[in-house]
SEFIZA-3560 file (N, C-alpha, C; in Angstrom, 3 decimals):
REM SEFIZA-3560
<numar><xx>-6.004</xx><yy>-14.177</yy><zz>-4.529</zz><atom>N</atom></numar>
<numar><xx>-7.324</xx><yy>-13.603</yy><zz>-4.548</zz><atom>CA</atom></numar>
<numar><xx>-7.243</xx><yy>-12.160</yy><zz>-4.050</zz><atom>C</atom></numar>
<numar><xx>-7.907</xx><yy>-11.264</yy><zz>-4.712</zz><atom>N</atom></numar>
<numar><xx>-7.929</xx><yy>-9.854</yy><zz>-4.325</zz><atom>CA</atom></numar>
<numar><xx>-8.991</xx><yy>-9.660</yy><zz>-3.247</zz><atom>C</atom></numar>
<numar><xx>-8.606</xx><yy>-9.049</yy><zz>-2.123</zz><atom>N</atom></numar>
<numar><xx>-9.562</xx><yy>-8.799</yy><zz>-1.047</zz><atom>CA</atom></numar>
<numar><xx>-9.801</xx><yy>-7.313</yy><zz>-0.825</zz><atom>C</atom></numar>
<numar><xx>-8.929</xx><yy>-6.453</yy><zz>-1.392</zz><atom>N</atom></numar>
<numar><xx>-9.093</xx><yy>-5.013</yy><zz>-1.203</zz><atom>CA</atom></numar>
<numar><xx>-8.416</xx><yy>-4.269</yy><zz>-2.351</zz><atom>C</atom></numar>
<numar><xx>-9.047</xx><yy>-3.173</yy><zz>-2.784</zz><atom>N</atom></numar>
<numar><xx>-8.493</xx><yy>-2.312</yy><zz>-3.828</zz><atom>CA</atom></numar>
<numar><xx>-8.520</xx><yy>-0.884</yy><zz>-3.310</zz><atom>C</atom></numar>
<numar><xx>-7.422</xx><yy>-0.162</yy><zz>-3.532</zz><atom>N</atom></numar>
<numar><xx>-7.356</xx><yy>1.238</yy><zz>-3.112</zz><atom>CA</atom></numar>
<numar><xx>-6.850</xx><yy>2.088</yy><zz>-4.268</zz><atom>C</atom></numar>
<numar><xx>-7.484</xx><yy>3.234</yy><zz>-4.464</zz><atom>N</atom></numar>
<numar><xx>-7.029</xx><yy>4.224</yy><zz>-5.436</zz><atom>CA</atom></numar>
<numar><xx>-6.376</xx><yy>5.340</yy><zz>-4.646</zz><atom>C</atom></numar>
<numar><xx>-5.138</xx><yy>5.675</yy><zz>-5.030</zz><atom>N</atom></numar>
<numar><xx>-4.332</xx><yy>6.628</yy><zz>-4.272</zz><atom>CA</atom></numar>
<numar><xx>-4.162</xx><yy>7.908</yy><zz>-5.078</zz><atom>C</atom></numar>
<numar><xx>-4.278</xx><yy>9.052</yy><zz>-4.409</zz><atom>N</atom></numar>
<numar><xx>-4.127</xx><yy>10.345</yy><zz>-5.053</zz><atom>CA</atom></numar>
<numar><xx>-2.675</xx><yy>10.786</yy><zz>-5.153</zz><atom>C</atom></numar>
<numar><xx>-2.469</xx><yy>11.953</yy><zz>-5.745</zz><atom>N</atom></numar>
<numar><xx>-1.122</xx><yy>12.496</yy><zz>-5.951</zz><atom>CA</atom></numar>
<numar><xx>-0.416</xx><yy>12.824</yy><zz>-4.642</zz><atom>C</atom></numar>
<numar><xx>-1.153</xx><yy>13.118</yy><zz>-3.616</zz><atom>N</atom></numar>
<numar><xx>-0.553</xx><yy>13.483</yy><zz>-2.333</zz><atom>CA</atom></numar>
<numar><xx>-0.481</xx><yy>12.284</yy><zz>-1.390</zz><atom>C</atom></numar>
<numar><xx>-0.476</xx><yy>11.073</yy><zz>-1.964</zz><atom>N</atom></numar>
<numar><xx>-0.353</xx><yy>9.826</yy><zz>-1.208</zz><atom>CA</atom></numar>
<numar><xx>-1.510</xx><yy>9.638</yy><zz>-0.227</zz><atom>C</atom></numar>
<numar><xx>-2.689</xx><yy>10.036</yy><zz>-0.641</zz><atom>N</atom></numar>
<numar><xx>-3.875</xx><yy>9.860</yy><zz>0.192</zz><atom>CA</atom></numar>
<numar><xx>-4.851</xx><yy>8.917</yy><zz>-0.511</zz><atom>C</atom></numar>
<numar><xx>-5.518</xx><yy>8.043</yy><zz>0.239</zz><atom>N</atom></numar>
<numar><xx>-6.470</xx><yy>7.127</yy><zz>-0.395</zz><atom>CA</atom></numar>
<numar><xx>-7.729</xx><yy>7.875</yy><zz>-0.832</zz><atom>C</atom></numar>
<numar><xx>-8.042</xx><yy>7.770</yy><zz>-2.113</zz><atom>N</atom></numar>
<numar><xx>-9.246</xx><yy>8.401</yy><zz>-2.646</zz><atom>CA</atom></numar>
<numar><xx>-10.439</xx><yy>7.451</yy><zz>-2.591</zz><atom>C</atom></numar>
<numar><xx>-10.159</xx><yy>6.162</yy><zz>-2.714</zz><atom>N</atom></numar>
<numar><xx>-11.226</xx><yy>5.160</yy><zz>-2.739</zz><atom>CA</atom></numar>
<numar><xx>-10.668</xx><yy>3.846</yy><zz>-2.207</zz><atom>C</atom></numar>
<numar><xx>-11.383</xx><yy>3.209</yy><zz>-1.296</zz><atom>N</atom></numar>
<numar><xx>-11.002</xx><yy>1.901</yy><zz>-0.771</zz><atom>CA</atom></numar>
<numar><xx>-12.223</xx><yy>0.992</yy><zz>-0.826</zz><atom>C</atom></numar>
<numar><xx>-12.059</xx><yy>-0.157</yy><zz>-1.465</zz><atom>N</atom></numar>
<numar><xx>-13.139</xx><yy>-1.138</yy><zz>-1.557</zz><atom>CA</atom></numar>
<numar><xx>-12.605</xx><yy>-2.485</yy><zz>-1.097</zz><atom>C</atom></numar>
<numar><xx>-13.262</xx><yy>-3.075</yy><zz>-0.106</zz><atom>N</atom></numar>
<numar><xx>-12.863</xx><yy>-4.407</yy><zz>0.348</zz><atom>CA</atom></numar>
<numar><xx>-13.913</xx><yy>-5.414</yy><zz>-0.092</zz><atom>C</atom></numar>
<numar><xx>-13.459</xx><yy>-6.606</yy><zz>-0.407</zz><atom>N</atom></numar>
<numar><xx>-14.331</xx><yy>-7.668</yy><zz>-0.900</zz><atom>CA</atom></numar>
<numar><xx>-14.396</xx><yy>-8.815</yy><zz>0.106</zz><atom>C</atom></numar>
<numar><xx>-14.443</xx><yy>-8.469</yy><zz>1.385</zz><atom>N</atom></numar>
<numar><xx>-14.491</xx><yy>-9.461</yy><zz>2.453</zz><atom>CA</atom></numar>
<numar><xx>-15.635</xx><yy>-9.124</yy><zz>3.395</zz><atom>C</atom></numar>
<numar><xx>-15.672</xx><yy>-9.801</yy><zz>4.512</zz><atom>N</atom></numar>
<numar><xx>-16.687</xx><yy>-9.548</yy><zz>5.529</zz><atom>CA</atom></numar>
<numar><xx>-16.508</xx><yy>-8.146</yy><zz>6.117</zz><atom>C</atom></numar>
<numar><xx>-17.549</xx><yy>-7.618</yy><zz>6.695</zz><atom>N</atom></numar>
<numar><xx>-17.507</xx><yy>-6.265</yy><zz>7.259</zz><atom>CA</atom></numar>
<numar><xx>-16.489</xx><yy>-6.148</yy><zz>8.388</zz><atom>C</atom></numar>
<numar><xx>-16.253</xx><yy>-7.236</yy><zz>9.111</zz><atom>N</atom></numar>
<numar><xx>-15.289</xx><yy>-7.198</yy><zz>10.213</zz><atom>CA</atom></numar>
<numar><xx>-13.867</xx><yy>-6.947</yy><zz>9.726</zz><atom>C</atom></numar>
<numar><xx>-13.549</xx><yy>-7.415</yy><zz>8.528</zz><atom>N</atom></numar>
<numar><xx>-12.204</xx><yy>-7.251</yy><zz>7.990</zz><atom>CA</atom></numar>
<numar><xx>-11.990</xx><yy>-5.892</yy><zz>7.330</zz><atom>C</atom></numar>
<numar><xx>-13.036</xx><yy>-5.141</yy><zz>7.077</zz><atom>N</atom></numar>
<numar><xx>-12.913</xx><yy>-3.872</yy><zz>6.356</zz><atom>CA</atom></numar>
<numar><xx>-12.022</xx><yy>-2.880</yy><zz>7.097</zz><atom>C</atom></numar>
<numar><xx>-12.187</xx><yy>-2.759</yy><zz>8.392</zz><atom>N</atom></numar>
<numar><xx>-11.362</xx><yy>-1.832</yy><zz>9.167</zz><atom>CA</atom></numar>
<numar><xx>-9.906</xx><yy>-2.278</yy><zz>9.184</zz><atom>C</atom></numar>
<numar><xx>-9.688</xx><yy>-3.566</yy><zz>9.294</zz><atom>N</atom></numar>
<numar><xx>-8.326</xx><yy>-4.111</yy><zz>9.274</zz><atom>CA</atom></numar>
<numar><xx>-7.649</xx><yy>-3.815</yy><zz>7.933</zz><atom>C</atom></numar>
<numar><xx>-8.365</xx><yy>-4.004</yy><zz>6.835</zz><atom>N</atom></numar>
<numar><xx>-7.812</xx><yy>-3.730</yy><zz>5.513</zz><atom>CA</atom></numar>
<numar><xx>-7.578</xx><yy>-2.242</yy><zz>5.304</zz><atom>C</atom></numar>
<numar><xx>-8.448</xx><yy>-1.415</yy><zz>5.849</zz><atom>N</atom></numar>
<numar><xx>-8.271</xx><yy>0.037</yy><zz>5.779</zz><atom>CA</atom></numar>
<numar><xx>-6.964</xx><yy>0.431</yy><zz>6.474</zz><atom>C</atom></numar>
<numar><xx>-6.690</xx><yy>-0.175</yy><zz>7.612</zz><atom>N</atom></numar>
<numar><xx>-5.447</xx><yy>0.078</yy><zz>8.346</zz><atom>CA</atom></numar>
<numar><xx>-4.231</xx><yy>-0.379</yy><zz>7.536</zz><atom>C</atom></numar>
<numar><xx>-4.323</xx><yy>-1.534</yy><zz>6.896</zz><atom>N</atom></numar>
<numar><xx>-3.220</xx><yy>-2.044</yy><zz>6.083</zz><atom>CA</atom></numar>
<numar><xx>-2.937</xx><yy>-1.115</yy><zz>4.912</zz><atom>C</atom></numar>
<numar><xx>-3.981</xx><yy>-0.567</yy><zz>4.295</zz><atom>N</atom></numar>
<numar><xx>-3.794</xx><yy>0.383</yy><zz>3.191</zz><atom>CA</atom></numar>
<numar><xx>-3.034</xx><yy>1.610</yy><zz>3.674</zz><atom>C</atom></numar>
<numar><xx>-3.408</xx><yy>2.158</yy><zz>4.812</zz><atom>N</atom></numar>
<numar><xx>-2.724</xx><yy>3.346</yy><zz>5.333</zz><atom>CA</atom></numar>
<numar><xx>-1.278</xx><yy>3.038</yy><zz>5.712</zz><atom>C</atom></numar>
<numar><xx>-1.015</xx><yy>1.880</yy><zz>6.276</zz><atom>N</atom></numar>
<numar><xx>0.369</xx><yy>1.491</yy><zz>6.598</zz><atom>CA</atom></numar>
<numar><xx>1.195</xx><yy>1.357</yy><zz>5.322</zz><atom>C</atom></numar>
<numar><xx>0.596</xx><yy>0.812</yy><zz>4.278</zz><atom>N</atom></numar>
<numar><xx>1.293</xx><yy>0.666</yy><zz>3.005</zz><atom>CA</atom></numar>
<numar><xx>1.605</xx><yy>2.017</yy><zz>2.385</zz><atom>C</atom></numar>
<numar><xx>0.696</xx><yy>2.966</yy><zz>2.530</zz><atom>N</atom></numar>
<numar><xx>0.946</xx><yy>4.308</yy><zz>2.002</zz><atom>CA</atom></numar>
<numar><xx>2.100</xx><yy>4.980</yy><zz>2.733</zz><atom>C</atom></numar>
<numar><xx>2.250</xx><yy>4.706</yy><zz>4.020</zz><atom>N</atom></numar>
<numar><xx>3.402</xx><yy>5.226</yy><zz>4.759</zz><atom>CA</atom></numar>
<numar><xx>4.704</xx><yy>4.656</yy><zz>4.203</zz><atom>C</atom></numar>
<numar><xx>4.698</xx><yy>3.379</yy><zz>3.852</zz><atom>N</atom></numar>
<numar><xx>5.891</xx><yy>2.747</yy><zz>3.287</zz><atom>CA</atom></numar>
<numar><xx>6.199</xx><yy>3.326</yy><zz>1.912</zz><atom>C</atom></numar>
<numar><xx>5.174</xx><yy>3.551</yy><zz>1.094</zz><atom>N</atom></numar>
<numar><xx>5.375</xx><yy>4.163</yy><zz>-0.225</zz><atom>CA</atom></numar>
<numar><xx>5.992</xx><yy>5.541</yy><zz>-0.064</zz><atom>C</atom></numar>
<numar><xx>5.455</xx><yy>6.335</yy><zz>0.840</zz><atom>N</atom></numar>
<numar><xx>5.984</xx><yy>7.675</yy><zz>1.085</zz><atom>CA</atom></numar>
<numar><xx>7.447</xx><yy>7.617</yy><zz>1.517</zz><atom>C</atom></numar>
<numar><xx>7.772</xx><yy>6.684</yy><zz>2.392</zz><atom>N</atom></numar>
<numar><xx>9.149</xx><yy>6.539</yy><zz>2.873</zz><atom>CA</atom></numar>
<numar><xx>10.096</xx><yy>6.128</yy><zz>1.747</zz><atom>C</atom></numar>
<numar><xx>9.685</xx><yy>5.197</yy><zz>0.910</zz><atom>N</atom></numar>
<numar><xx>10.553</xx><yy>4.718</yy><zz>-0.175</zz><atom>CA</atom></numar>
<numar><xx>10.728</xx><yy>5.755</yy><zz>-1.275</zz><atom>C</atom></numar>
<numar><xx>9.711</xx><yy>6.525</yy><zz>-1.556</zz><atom>N</atom></numar>
<numar><xx>9.815</xx><yy>7.537</yy><zz>-2.612</zz><atom>CA</atom></numar>
<numar><xx>10.648</xx><yy>8.726</yy><zz>-2.149</zz><atom>C</atom></numar>
<numar><xx>10.479</xx><yy>9.140</yy><zz>-0.907</zz><atom>N</atom></numar>
<numar><xx>11.195</xx><yy>10.313</yy><zz>-0.410</zz><atom>CA</atom></numar>
<numar><xx>12.604</xx><yy>10.015</yy><zz>0.078</zz><atom>C</atom></numar>
<numar><xx>12.941</xx><yy>8.757</yy><zz>0.348</zz><atom>N</atom></numar>
<numar><xx>14.272</xx><yy>8.379</yy><zz>0.831</zz><atom>CA</atom></numar>
<numar><xx>14.803</xx><yy>7.199</yy><zz>0.031</zz><atom>C</atom></numar>
<numar><xx>15.089</xx><yy>7.399</yy><zz>-1.263</zz><atom>N</atom></numar>
<numar><xx>15.561</xx><yy>6.258</yy><zz>-2.062</zz><atom>CA</atom></numar>
<numar><xx>16.977</xx><yy>5.858</yy><zz>-1.659</zz><atom>C</atom></numar>
<numar><xx>17.249</xx><yy>4.565</yy><zz>-1.712</zz><atom>N</atom></numar>
<numar><xx>18.598</xx><yy>4.063</yy><zz>-1.460</zz><atom>CA</atom></numar>
<numar><xx>19.421</xx><yy>4.252</yy><zz>-2.725</zz><atom>C</atom></numar>
<numar><xx>20.681</xx><yy>4.557</yy><zz>-2.566</zz><atom>N</atom></numar>
<numar><xx>21.531</xx><yy>4.770</yy><zz>-3.738</zz><atom>CA</atom></numar>
<numar><xx>21.742</xx><yy>3.481</yy><zz>-4.520</zz><atom>C</atom></numar>
<numar><xx>21.802</xx><yy>2.353</yy><zz>-3.845</zz><atom>N</atom></numar>
<numar><xx>22.011</xx><yy>1.086</yy><zz>-4.537</zz><atom>CA</atom></numar>
<numar><xx>20.696</xx><yy>0.434</yy><zz>-4.959</zz><atom>C</atom></numar>
<numar><xx>19.578</xx><yy>0.956</yy><zz>-4.486</zz><atom>N</atom></numar>
<numar><xx>18.268</xx><yy>0.378</yy><zz>-4.787</zz><atom>CA</atom></numar>
<numar><xx>17.695</xx><yy>0.928</yy><zz>-6.075</zz><atom>C</atom></numar>
<numar><xx>16.422</xx><yy>0.693</yy><zz>-6.292</zz><atom>N</atom></numar>
<numar><xx>15.769</xx><yy>1.166</yy><zz>-7.512</zz><atom>CA</atom></numar>
<numar><xx>15.703</xx><yy>2.690</yy><zz>-7.562</zz><atom>C</atom></numar>
<numar><xx>15.704</xx><yy>3.211</yy><zz>-8.779</zz><atom>N</atom></numar>
<numar><xx>15.610</xx><yy>4.656</yy><zz>-8.958</zz><atom>CA</atom></numar>
<numar><xx>14.158</xx><yy>5.089</yy><zz>-8.893</zz><atom>C</atom></numar>
<numar><xx>13.941</xx><yy>6.392</yy><zz>-8.831</zz><atom>N</atom></numar>
<numar><xx>12.574</xx><yy>6.915</yy><zz>-8.760</zz><atom>CA</atom></numar>
<numar><xx>11.795</xx><yy>6.672</yy><zz>-10.044</zz><atom>C</atom></numar>
<numar><xx>12.499</xx><yy>6.400</yy><zz>-11.148</zz><atom>N</atom></numar>
<numar><xx>11.808</xx><yy>6.153</yy><zz>-12.410</zz><atom>CA</atom></numar>
<numar><xx>11.120</xx><yy>4.797</yy><zz>-12.432</zz><atom>C</atom></numar>
<numar><xx>11.513</xx><yy>3.899</yy><zz>-11.537</zz><atom>N</atom></numar>
<numar><xx>10.877</xx><yy>2.589</yy><zz>-11.479</zz><atom>CA</atom></numar>
<numar><xx>9.572</xx><yy>2.701</yy><zz>-10.695</zz><atom>C</atom></numar>
<numar><xx>8.514</xx><yy>2.126</yy><zz>-11.235</zz><atom>N</atom></numar>
<numar><xx>7.210</xx><yy>2.254</yy><zz>-10.594</zz><atom>CA</atom></numar>
<numar><xx>6.894</xx><yy>1.104</yy><zz>-9.648</zz><atom>C</atom></numar>
<numar><xx>7.585</xx><yy>-0.028</yy><zz>-9.761</zz><atom>N</atom></numar>
<numar><xx>7.321</xx><yy>-1.171</yy><zz>-8.887</zz><atom>CA</atom></numar>
<numar><xx>8.185</xx><yy>-1.061</yy><zz>-7.642</zz><atom>C</atom></numar>
<numar><xx>7.559</xx><yy>-1.018</yy><zz>-6.481</zz><atom>N</atom></numar>
<numar><xx>8.291</xx><yy>-0.859</yy><zz>-5.226</zz><atom>CA</atom></numar>
<numar><xx>8.482</xx><yy>-2.171</yy><zz>-4.486</zz><atom>C</atom></numar>
<numar><xx>7.931</xx><yy>-3.248</yy><zz>-4.987</zz><atom>N</atom></numar>
<numar><xx>8.095</xx><yy>-4.542</yy><zz>-4.330</zz><atom>CA</atom></numar>
<numar><xx>7.063</xx><yy>-4.755</yy><zz>-3.241</zz><atom>C</atom></numar>
<numar><xx>7.346</xx><yy>-5.699</yy><zz>-2.361</zz><atom>N</atom></numar>
<numar><xx>6.455</xx><yy>-6.007</yy><zz>-1.247</zz><atom>CA</atom></numar>
<numar><xx>6.502</xx><yy>-4.860</yy><zz>-0.248</zz><atom>C</atom></numar>
<numar><xx>5.357</xx><yy>-4.249</yy><zz>0.020</zz><atom>N</atom></numar>
<numar><xx>5.318</xx><yy>-3.052</yy><zz>0.858</zz><atom>CA</atom></numar>
<numar><xx>5.099</xx><yy>-3.352</yy><zz>2.327</zz><atom>C</atom></numar>
<numar><xx>4.101</xx><yy>-4.152</yy><zz>2.615</zz><atom>N</atom></numar>
<numar><xx>3.690</xx><yy>-4.350</yy><zz>4.002</zz><atom>CA</atom></numar>
<numar><xx>3.315</xx><yy>-5.811</yy><zz>4.201</zz><atom>C</atom></numar>
<numar><xx>4.270</xx><yy>-6.650</yy><zz>4.573</zz><atom>N</atom></numar>
<numar><xx>3.954</xx><yy>-8.073</yy><zz>4.726</zz><atom>CA</atom></numar>
<numar><xx>3.131</xx><yy>-8.350</yy><zz>5.982</zz><atom>C</atom></numar>
<numar><xx>2.117</xx><yy>-9.163</yy><zz>5.840</zz><atom>N</atom></numar>
<numar><xx>1.310</xx><yy>-9.626</yy><zz>6.965</zz><atom>CA</atom></numar>
<numar><xx>1.207</xx><yy>-11.146</yy><zz>6.871</zz><atom>C</atom></numar>
<numar><xx>0.609</xx><yy>-11.765</yy><zz>7.866</zz><atom>N</atom></numar>
<numar><xx>0.450</xx><yy>-13.219</yy><zz>7.836</zz><atom>CA</atom></numar>
<numar><xx>-0.527</xx><yy>-13.661</yy><zz>6.753</zz><atom>C</atom></numar>
<numar><xx>-1.568</xx><yy>-12.874</yy><zz>6.530</zz><atom>N</atom></numar>
<numar><xx>-2.644</xx><yy>-13.300</yy><zz>5.637</zz><atom>CA</atom></numar>
<numar><xx>-2.624</xx><yy>-12.649</yy><zz>4.266</zz><atom>C</atom></numar>
<numar><xx>-1.963</xx><yy>-11.508</yy><zz>4.114</zz><atom>N</atom></numar>
<numar><xx>-2.044</xx><yy>-10.747</yy><zz>2.872</zz><atom>CA</atom></numar>
<numar><xx>-0.658</xx><yy>-10.357</yy><zz>2.380</zz><atom>C</atom></numar>
<numar><xx>-0.547</xx><yy>-10.190</yy><zz>1.063</zz><atom>N</atom></numar>
<numar><xx>0.657</xx><yy>-9.642</yy><zz>0.444</zz><atom>CA</atom></numar>
<numar><xx>0.272</xx><yy>-8.296</yy><zz>-0.136</zz><atom>C</atom></numar>
<numar><xx>0.910</xx><yy>-7.252</yy><zz>0.335</zz><atom>N</atom></numar>
<numar><xx>0.557</xx><yy>-5.890</yy><zz>-0.074</zz><atom>CA</atom></numar>
<numar><xx>1.692</xx><yy>-5.317</yy><zz>-0.893</zz><atom>C</atom></numar>
//
């Protein structure tokens, strides 16, 4: 089930964040989005030689939590 959607800009900044849960969870999901963007930035700027190339758009599981898969 989708609980949050984020649109990300070219400079790795969130342009739009929409959560589909209770208001109490909105701040938590906002934090998870920002943590995930840090991971995206790290993986794009520091690629592993044996890992995926920059041409691949799927980065895999970014930020594992107990309740959500990001």
